[in-house]
DSSP file (Angstrom, degrees, kcal/mol; ACC not computed):
  #  RESIDUE AA STRUCTURE BP1 BP2  ACC     N-H-->O    O-->H-N    N-H-->O    O-->H-N    TCO  KAPPA ALPHA  PHI   PSI    X-CA   Y-CA   Z-CA
    1    1 A M              0   0    0      0, 0.0     2,-0.5     0, 0.0     0, 0.0   0.000 360.0 360.0 360.0 136.8    8.7   11.3    6.5
    2    2 A F        -     0   0    0      2,-0.0     2,-0.4     3,-0.0     3,-0.0  -0.742 360.0-144.6 -92.6 124.9    5.9   13.3    5.0
    3    3 A E    >   -     0   0    0     -2,-0.5     3,-1.6     1,-0.1     4,-0.3  -0.735  12.4-136.7 -86.8 135.8    3.9   11.9    2.1
    4    4 A E  T 3  S+     0   0    0     -2,-0.4     3,-0.4     1,-0.3    -1,-0.1   0.878 104.2  40.3 -60.4 -39.6    2.9   14.5   -0.4
    5    5 A D  T 3  S+     0   0    0      1,-0.2    -1,-0.3     3,-0.1    53,-0.1   0.088  78.7 114.5 -99.5  25.0   -0.6   13.1   -0.8
    6    6 A F  S <  S+     0   0    0     -3,-1.6     2,-0.5     1,-0.0    -1,-0.2   0.905  76.6  51.2 -58.6 -41.5   -1.1   12.3    2.9
    7    7 A Y  S    S-     0   0    0     -3,-0.4     2,-0.8    -4,-0.3     3,-0.3  -0.833  84.7-139.4 -98.1 135.0   -3.8   14.9    3.0
    8    8 A I  B >  S-A   11   0A   0      3,-1.2     3,-1.9    -2,-0.5     5,-0.2  -0.846  82.8 -24.0 -97.4 113.3   -6.6   14.7    0.5
    9    9 A D  T 3  S-     0   0    0     -2,-0.8    -1,-0.2     1,-0.3     3,-0.1   0.860 124.3 -55.7  51.7  40.5   -7.4   18.2   -0.8
   10   10 A G  T 3  S+     0   0    0     -3,-0.3     2,-0.7     1,-0.2    -1,-0.3   0.458 104.5 133.8  78.2  -0.5   -6.1   19.7    2.4
   11   11 A D  B <   -A    8   0A   0     -3,-1.9    -3,-1.2     1,-0.1    -1,-0.2  -0.750  33.9-174.5 -88.3 117.8   -8.4   17.6    4.6
   12   12 A D        +     0   0    0     -2,-0.7     2,-1.0    -5,-0.2    -1,-0.1   0.228  42.8 122.7 -96.8  15.9   -6.4   16.1    7.5
   13   13 A D    >>  -     0   0    0      1,-0.2     3,-1.0    -5,-0.2     4,-0.8  -0.670  41.5-170.4 -81.8 104.4   -9.2   14.0    8.8
   14   14 A L  H 3> S+     0   0    0     -2,-1.0     4,-2.0     1,-0.2    -1,-0.2   0.727  78.7  73.8 -69.0 -20.6   -7.8   10.4    8.8
   15   15 A D  H 3> S+     0   0    0      1,-0.2     4,-2.1     2,-0.2    -1,-0.2   0.870  91.4  57.2 -60.3 -35.5  -11.3    9.1    9.6
   16   16 A D  H <> S+     0   0    0     -3,-1.0     4,-2.3     1,-0.2    -1,-0.2   0.930 105.8  48.8 -59.9 -45.2  -12.3    9.8    6.0
   17   17 A F  H  X S+     0   0    0     -4,-0.8     4,-2.8     1,-0.2    -1,-0.2   0.883 107.7  55.4 -63.7 -36.8   -9.5    7.7    4.6
   18   18 A D  H  X S+     0   0    0     -4,-2.0     4,-2.4     2,-0.2    -1,-0.2   0.897 107.8  49.2 -61.7 -39.8  -10.6    4.9    7.0
   19   19 A Y  H  X S+     0   0    0     -4,-2.1     4,-2.3     2,-0.2    -2,-0.2   0.917 111.0  50.0 -64.0 -42.7  -14.1    5.1    5.5
   20   20 A Y  H  X S+     0   0    0     -4,-2.3     4,-3.0     2,-0.2    -2,-0.2   0.924 110.4  50.3 -59.6 -44.7  -12.6    4.9    2.0
   21   21 A V  H  X S+     0   0    0     -4,-2.8     4,-2.8     1,-0.2     5,-0.2   0.924 110.2  49.3 -62.0 -45.7  -10.5    1.9    3.0
   22   22 A S  H  X S+     0   0    0     -4,-2.4     4,-1.9     1,-0.2    -1,-0.2   0.916 113.9  46.4 -59.2 -43.5  -13.5    0.0    4.4
   23   23 A Y  H  X S+     0   0    0     -4,-2.3     4,-2.0     2,-0.2    -2,-0.2   0.915 112.4  49.4 -66.1 -44.1  -15.5    0.8    1.3
   24   24 A I  H  X S+     0   0    0     -4,-3.0     4,-2.6     1,-0.2    -2,-0.2   0.909 109.4  52.4 -63.0 -42.6  -12.6   -0.2   -1.1
   25   25 A K  H  X S+     0   0    0     -4,-2.8     4,-2.0     1,-0.2    -1,-0.2   0.901 108.6  50.6 -60.7 -40.9  -12.1   -3.5    0.8
   26   26 A A  H  X S+     0   0    0     -4,-1.9     4,-1.0    -5,-0.2    -1,-0.2   0.903 111.8  47.6 -63.2 -40.7  -15.8   -4.3    0.5
   27   27 A L  H  <>S+     0   0    0     -4,-2.0     5,-1.9     1,-0.2     3,-0.4   0.884 108.9  54.0 -67.8 -38.0  -15.6   -3.7   -3.3
   28   28 A E  H ><5S+     0   0    0     -4,-2.6     3,-1.8     1,-0.2    -1,-0.2   0.881 102.8  57.1 -63.3 -37.4  -12.4   -5.8   -3.6
   29   29 A E  H 3<5S+     0   0    0     -4,-2.0    -1,-0.2     1,-0.3    -2,-0.2   0.825 106.3  50.0 -62.3 -29.9  -14.2   -8.7   -2.0
   30   30 A E  T 3<5S-     0   0    0     -4,-1.0    -1,-0.3    -3,-0.4    -2,-0.2   0.356 118.0-118.7 -87.4   5.3  -16.8   -8.4   -4.7
   31   31 A Q  T < 5 +     0   0    0     -3,-1.8     2,-0.3     1,-0.2    -3,-0.2   0.884  49.8 172.8  57.9  45.6  -13.9   -8.4   -7.3
   32   32 A V      < -     0   0    0     -5,-1.9    -1,-0.2     1,-0.1     5,-0.0  -0.635  33.9-111.0 -82.0 139.5  -14.8   -5.0   -8.6
   33   33 A S     >  -     0   0    0     -2,-0.3     4,-2.2     1,-0.1     5,-0.1  -0.218  24.2-111.2 -68.3 161.7  -12.3   -3.5  -11.1
   34   34 A K  H  > S+     0   0    0      1,-0.2     4,-2.1     2,-0.2     5,-0.1   0.876 118.5  53.1 -62.5 -38.9  -10.1   -0.5  -10.1
   35   35 A G  H  > S+     0   0    0      1,-0.2     4,-2.0     2,-0.2    -1,-0.2   0.905 110.3  47.0 -62.8 -41.2  -11.9    1.7  -12.6
   36   36 A D  H  > S+     0   0    0      2,-0.2     4,-2.6     1,-0.2    -2,-0.2   0.847 108.0  56.5 -69.3 -33.3  -15.2    0.7  -11.1
   37   37 A I  H  X S+     0   0    0     -4,-2.2     4,-2.6     2,-0.2    -2,-0.2   0.920 106.8  49.9 -62.3 -42.9  -13.8    1.3   -7.6
   38   38 A V  H  X S+     0   0    0     -4,-2.1     4,-2.3     2,-0.2    -2,-0.2   0.931 112.2  47.2 -60.8 -46.0  -12.9    4.9   -8.6
   39   39 A R  H  X S+     0   0    0     -4,-2.0     4,-2.3     1,-0.2    -2,-0.2   0.900 111.9  50.2 -63.5 -40.1  -16.4    5.5  -10.0
   40   40 A E  H  X S+     0   0    0     -4,-2.6     4,-3.2     2,-0.2     5,-0.3   0.901 109.6  50.9 -64.9 -41.1  -18.0    4.0   -6.8
   41   41 A L  H  X S+     0   0    0     -4,-2.6     4,-2.4     1,-0.2     6,-0.4   0.915 110.4  50.1 -61.0 -42.7  -15.8    6.3   -4.6
   42   42 A M  H  X>S+     0   0    0     -4,-2.3     4,-0.9    -5,-0.2     5,-0.7   0.924 116.7  40.6 -61.8 -44.7  -16.9    9.3   -6.6
   43   43 A D  H  <5S+     0   0    0     -4,-2.3    -2,-0.2     2,-0.2    -1,-0.2   0.931 119.2  43.3 -70.2 -46.6  -20.6    8.4   -6.3
   44   44 A E  H  <5S+     0   0    0     -4,-3.2    -2,-0.2     1,-0.2    -3,-0.2   0.893 127.3  27.5 -70.0 -41.4  -20.6    7.2   -2.7
   45   45 A F  H  <5S-     0   0    0     -4,-2.4    -1,-0.2    -5,-0.3    -2,-0.2   0.373  99.4-124.7-106.6   3.5  -18.4   10.0   -1.2
   46   46 A D  T  <5 +     0   0    0     -4,-0.9     2,-0.3    -5,-0.2    -3,-0.2   0.940  60.2 144.4  52.4  54.5  -19.2   12.8   -3.7
   47   47 A I      < -     0   0    0     -5,-0.7    -1,-0.2    -6,-0.4    -2,-0.1  -0.820  52.6 -98.6-119.3 161.2  -15.6   13.4   -4.6
   48   48 A E     >  -     0   0    0     -2,-0.3     4,-2.2     1,-0.1     5,-0.2  -0.309  35.0-109.6 -74.8 161.5  -13.9   14.4   -7.9
   49   49 A K  H  > S+     0   0    0      1,-0.2     4,-2.5     2,-0.2     5,-0.2   0.899 116.8  52.7 -60.7 -44.0  -12.2   11.8  -10.1
   50   50 A D  H  > S+     0   0    0      1,-0.2     4,-2.0     2,-0.2    -1,-0.2   0.875 110.9  48.0 -63.6 -35.8   -8.6   12.9   -9.3
   51   51 A E  H  > S+     0   0    0      2,-0.2     4,-2.3     1,-0.2    -1,-0.2   0.902 110.8  50.7 -69.5 -40.6   -9.3   12.7   -5.6
   52   52 A A  H  X S+     0   0    0     -4,-2.2     4,-2.4     1,-0.2    -2,-0.2   0.887 110.0  50.5 -63.3 -39.1  -10.8    9.2   -5.9
   53   53 A V  H  X S+     0   0    0     -4,-2.5     4,-2.7     2,-0.2     5,-0.2   0.914 109.6  50.6 -64.8 -42.9   -7.7    8.1   -7.9
   54   54 A K  H  X S+     0   0    0     -4,-2.0     4,-2.6     2,-0.2    -2,-0.2   0.913 110.3  50.1 -60.3 -42.7   -5.4    9.5   -5.2
   55   55 A V  H  X S+     0   0    0     -4,-2.3     4,-2.5     1,-0.2    -2,-0.2   0.938 112.5  46.1 -61.6 -47.4   -7.4    7.6   -2.5
   56   56 A L  H  X S+     0   0    0     -4,-2.4     4,-2.8     2,-0.2    -2,-0.2   0.910 113.1  49.4 -64.3 -42.4   -7.2    4.3   -4.5
   57   57 A K  H  X S+     0   0    0     -4,-2.7     4,-2.6     2,-0.2    -1,-0.2   0.915 111.8  48.7 -62.4 -43.0   -3.5    4.8   -5.2
   58   58 A K  H  X S+     0   0    0     -4,-2.6     4,-2.4    -5,-0.2    -2,-0.2   0.915 112.5  48.8 -62.7 -42.9   -2.7    5.5   -1.5
   59   59 A Y  H  X S+     0   0    0     -4,-2.5     4,-2.5    -5,-0.2    -2,-0.2   0.938 112.9  46.5 -61.4 -47.9   -4.8    2.5   -0.5
   60   60 A L  H  X S+     0   0    0     -4,-2.8     4,-2.5     2,-0.2    -2,-0.2   0.876 111.6  51.7 -64.7 -38.0   -3.0    0.2   -3.0
   61   61 A R  H  X S+     0   0    0     -4,-2.6     4,-2.3     2,-0.2    -1,-0.2   0.928 113.0  44.5 -64.3 -45.0    0.4    1.5   -2.0
   62   62 A R  H  X S+     0   0    0     -4,-2.4     4,-2.5     2,-0.2    -2,-0.2   0.885 112.5  52.0 -66.8 -38.1   -0.3    0.9    1.7
   63   63 A K  H  X S+     0   0    0     -4,-2.5     4,-2.2     2,-0.2    -2,-0.2   0.918 110.9  47.8 -63.4 -43.0   -1.7   -2.6    0.9
   64   64 A D  H  X S+     0   0    0     -4,-2.5     4,-2.3     2,-0.2    -2,-0.2   0.905 111.6  50.2 -64.4 -42.2    1.4   -3.4   -1.0
   65   65 A D  H  X S+     0   0    0     -4,-2.3     4,-2.2     1,-0.2    -2,-0.2   0.907 110.4  50.2 -62.1 -42.4    3.7   -2.2    1.8
   66   66 A D  H  X S+     0   0    0     -4,-2.5     4,-2.1     1,-0.2    -2,-0.2   0.898 110.4  49.6 -63.7 -40.9    1.7   -4.2    4.3
   67   67 A E  H  X S+     0   0    0     -4,-2.2     4,-2.0     1,-0.2    -1,-0.2   0.898 110.8  49.8 -65.7 -39.9    2.0   -7.4    2.2
   68   68 A N  H  X S+     0   0    0     -4,-2.3     4,-2.0     2,-0.2    -2,-0.2   0.888 109.5  51.6 -65.4 -38.8    5.8   -6.8    1.8
   69   69 A D  H  X S+     0   0    0     -4,-2.2     4,-2.0     1,-0.2    -2,-0.2   0.902 108.7  51.3 -63.5 -41.3    6.1   -6.4    5.6
   70   70 A D  H  X S+     0   0    0     -4,-2.1     4,-1.6     1,-0.2    -1,-0.2   0.895 109.1  50.6 -63.5 -40.1    4.3   -9.6    6.2
   71   71 A E  H  X S+     0   0    0     -4,-2.0     4,-1.0     1,-0.2    -1,-0.2   0.897 109.4  50.8 -64.8 -40.2    6.6  -11.5    3.8
   72   72 A E  H  < S+     0   0    0     -4,-2.0     4,-0.5     1,-0.2     3,-0.5   0.885 107.9  52.8 -65.2 -38.4    9.7  -10.1    5.6
   73   73 A E  H >< S+     0   0    0     -4,-2.0     3,-0.9     1,-0.2    -1,-0.2   0.851 104.2  56.6 -65.6 -34.4    8.3  -11.2    8.9
   74   74 A D  H 3< S+     0   0    0     -4,-1.6    -1,-0.2     1,-0.2    -2,-0.2   0.785 101.7  57.9 -67.1 -26.3    7.8  -14.8    7.5
   75   75 A D  T 3< S+     0   0    0     -4,-1.0     2,-0.4    -3,-0.5    -1,-0.2   0.628  82.8 102.0 -79.1 -13.7   11.5  -14.9    6.6
   76   76 A I    <   -     0   0    0     -3,-0.9     2,-0.5    -4,-0.5    -3,-0.0  -0.586  54.3-167.2 -77.3 125.5   12.6  -14.2   10.2
   77   77 A V        -     0   0    0     -2,-0.4     2,-0.3     2,-0.0    -2,-0.1  -0.961  17.7-132.0-114.9 124.2   13.8  -17.4   12.0
   78   78 A E        -     0   0    0     -2,-0.5     2,-0.7     1,-0.0    -2,-0.0  -0.583  14.4-145.5 -77.3 133.6   14.3  -17.2   15.7
   79   79 A D        -     0   0    0     -2,-0.3    -1,-0.0     1,-0.1    -2,-0.0  -0.885  17.3-178.5-101.4 115.6   17.6  -18.7   16.9
   80   80 A D        +     0   0    0     -2,-0.7     8,-1.6     8,-0.1     2,-0.6   0.227  49.8 109.6 -99.4  15.3   17.2  -20.4   20.2
   81   81 A D  B     -B   87   0B   0      6,-0.2     6,-0.2     1,-0.1    -2,-0.1  -0.821  54.7-159.8 -90.5 122.0   20.9  -21.3   20.5
   82   82 A Y        -     0   0    0      4,-2.0    -1,-0.1    -2,-0.6     5,-0.1   0.444  36.2-117.3 -84.4  -0.1   22.5  -19.1   23.2
   83   83 A G  S    S+     0   0    0      3,-0.3     4,-0.1     1,-0.1    -1,-0.1   0.344 100.7  85.4  83.9  -8.7   26.1  -19.6   21.8
   84   84 A D  S    S-     0   0    0      2,-0.3     3,-0.1     0, 0.0    -1,-0.1   0.177 115.2 -94.1-108.7  16.4   27.3  -21.4   25.0
   85   85 A G  S    S+     0   0    0      1,-0.3     2,-0.3     0, 0.0    -4,-0.0   0.299  93.8 114.6  91.0 -10.5   26.1  -24.8   23.9
   86   86 A N        -     0   0    0      0, 0.0    -4,-2.0     0, 0.0    -1,-0.3  -0.688  47.3-162.2 -93.2 147.3   22.8  -24.5   25.6
   87   87 A R  B     -B   81   0B   0     -2,-0.3     2,-0.4    -6,-0.2    -6,-0.2  -0.927  23.1-111.7-126.3 152.9   19.5  -24.4   23.8
   88   88 A E              0   0    0     -8,-1.6    -8,-0.1    -2,-0.3     0, 0.0  -0.673 360.0 360.0 -82.5 135.4   16.1  -23.3   24.8
   89   89 A F              0   0    0     -2,-0.4    -1,-0.1     0, 0.0    -9,-0.0   0.386 360.0 360.0-116.7 360.0   13.6  -26.1   25.1
């Protein structure tokens, strides 16, 4: 499925997004607010405000998806009963 904002301003270089993610994670560790993260992205990468907002939204959406996936994996319980009365030990 194609995400509308997959490309940032027509740039299909995913390495740029990886740099943004690394930078955002470092700022999050310092407990920087979302507004300040946008300003830092603009200053550091010389991008416009709307592009910085798109980057942050994309990052937060992926982070939320990753957290939801982790929660779903924790709910999975492996069943070692083979149905024939034998169990794996």
